[in-house]
C-alpha positions as CSV (number, residue, x, y, z in Angstrom):
1,X,91.6,89.3,103.9
2,X,88.7,90.0,107.4
3,X,90.9,92.3,109.0
4,X,90.0,95.4,106.9
5,X,92.3,97.8,109.2
6,X,95.5,95.7,108.7
7,X,96.7,98.2,105.6
8,X,96.3,101.0,108.8
9,X,98.2,99.7,111.0
10,X,101.9,100.6,108.9
11,X,100.8,103.8,108.4
12,X,102.5,105.1,111.8
13,X,105.2,103.5,110.6
14,X,105.2,106.0,107.7
15,X,104.2,108.6,109.7
16,X,107.4,108.6,111.2
17,X,109.8,108.2,108.2
18,X,108.0,111.4,107.1
19,X,108.7,113.3,110.8
20,X,112.6,112.1,110.0
21,X,112.4,112.9,106.0
22,X,111.8,116.3,106.7
23,X,113.9,116.5,109.5
24,X,116.7,115.8,107.4
25,X,115.1,118.1,104.4
26,X,115.0,121.3,107.1
27,X,118.4,120.3,108.2
28,X,119.7,120.3,104.1
29,X,118.2,123.5,103.6
30,X,120.3,125.0,106.5
31,X,123.3,123.7,105.7
32,X,122.6,124.7,102.0
33,X,121.6,128.3,103.3
34,X,124.6,128.3,105.7
35,X,127.1,127.4,102.4
36,X,125.4,130.0,100.1
37,X,126.4,132.6,102.8
38,X,129.3,130.8,103.4
39,X,132.4,133.4,102.1
40,X,133.7,130.5,100.6
41,X,131.3,129.3,98.1
42,X,131.5,125.4,98.0
43,X,129.4,125.5,94.8
44,X,130.2,121.9,94.1
45,X,129.0,121.0,97.5
46,X,126.1,123.4,97.4
47,X,125.0,121.4,94.0
48,X,125.1,118.1,95.7
49,X,123.4,119.1,98.7
50,X,120.4,120.5,96.6
51,X,120.3,117.6,94.7
52,X,119.9,115.7,97.5
53,X,117.1,117.6,98.6
54,X,115.7,117.2,95.5
55,X,116.3,113.2,96.7
56,X,114.5,113.8,100.1
57,X,111.7,115.8,98.2
58,X,110.4,113.0,96.2
59,X,111.0,110.3,98.7
60,X,108.2,112.4,100.8
61,X,105.8,112.2,97.9
62,X,106.5,108.3,97.7
63,X,105.4,107.3,101.1
64,X,102.6,110.7,101.1
65,X,101.4,108.0,97.8
66,X,102.0,105.0,99.8
67,X,99.9,105.9,102.6
68,X,97.2,107.3,100.0
69,X,96.8,103.5,98.8
70,X,96.8,102.0,102.3
71,X,94.2,104.3,103.1
72,X,91.9,103.8,100.3
73,X,92.6,100.1,100.4
74,X,91.3,99.7,104.2
75,X,88.0,102.1,103.2
76,X,87.4,99.8,99.9
77,X,87.9,96.4,102.3
78,X,85.9,98.4,104.8
79,X,83.1,99.3,102.5
80,X,83.6,95.8,101.1
81,X,83.0,94.3,104.7
82,X,79.3,96.5,105.1
83,X,78.3,95.9,101.6
84,X,79.1,92.7,100.3
85,X,80.7,94.0,97.4
86,X,83.8,91.9,96.1
87,X,85.9,93.9,95.3
88,X,89.4,91.6,96.7
89,X,91.7,91.9,93.5
90,X,91.3,96.0,93.4
91,X,92.6,96.0,97.4
92,X,95.0,93.1,97.5
93,X,96.4,95.5,94.5
94,X,96.1,98.8,95.8
95,X,98.1,97.1,99.5
96,X,101.0,95.2,97.2
97,X,100.6,99.1,94.9
98,X,101.6,100.7,98.3
99,X,104.2,98.7,99.9
100,X,106.1,99.1,96.4
101,X,105.7,102.6,96.8
102,X,107.2,102.5,99.9
103,X,110.4,100.6,99.4
104,X,111.0,102.6,96.5
105,X,110.9,105.9,99.1
106,X,113.1,103.6,101.3
107,X,115.4,102.8,98.7
108,X,115.5,106.8,98.0
109,X,116.6,106.9,101.4
110,X,119.4,104.6,101.2
111,X,120.5,106.3,98.1
112,X,120.3,109.6,100.4
113,X,122.5,108.0,103.3
114,X,125.0,107.2,100.8
115,X,125.5,110.3,99.0
116,X,125.7,111.8,102.5
117,X,128.5,110.6,103.0
118,X,130.3,110.6,100.0
119,X,129.4,114.4,100.1
120,X,131.0,114.8,103.8
121,X,134.1,113.2,102.7
122,X,134.5,115.9,99.6
123,X,133.9,118.3,102.6
124,X,136.6,117.0,104.2
125,X,139.1,116.6,101.3
126,X,138.7,120.1,100.2
127,X,138.5,122.1,103.6
128,X,142.6,120.6,103.6
129,X,142.7,121.1,100.2
130,X,143.7,117.5,99.6
131,X,141.3,116.9,96.4
């Protein structure tokens, strides 16, 4: 891996994922606030939305850890290039770890997506007294 900056090239994409995930968190927080302050308190829906919020929070943490791994790998590779210190295996392990953590975060977003549809269906059924 002669190009030490390659791990850094993934970071803008992860940044966009963090941005969209934080927007989702704000949206869910507002929905929870609205549900809590509404006349008909839907405790089951509020509980599910709180679970979603926790899931998104964990996803954000995973994304931040992934970015940290990639930055550390790039930094080590840059130092390695300038000082002729051989850390190749450690660098590859850190990059792979960062990518695995990123993938776990993406799987969490997929789980969030499925639960969001399920909650919407529950809200629809409750609204029309079909549940």
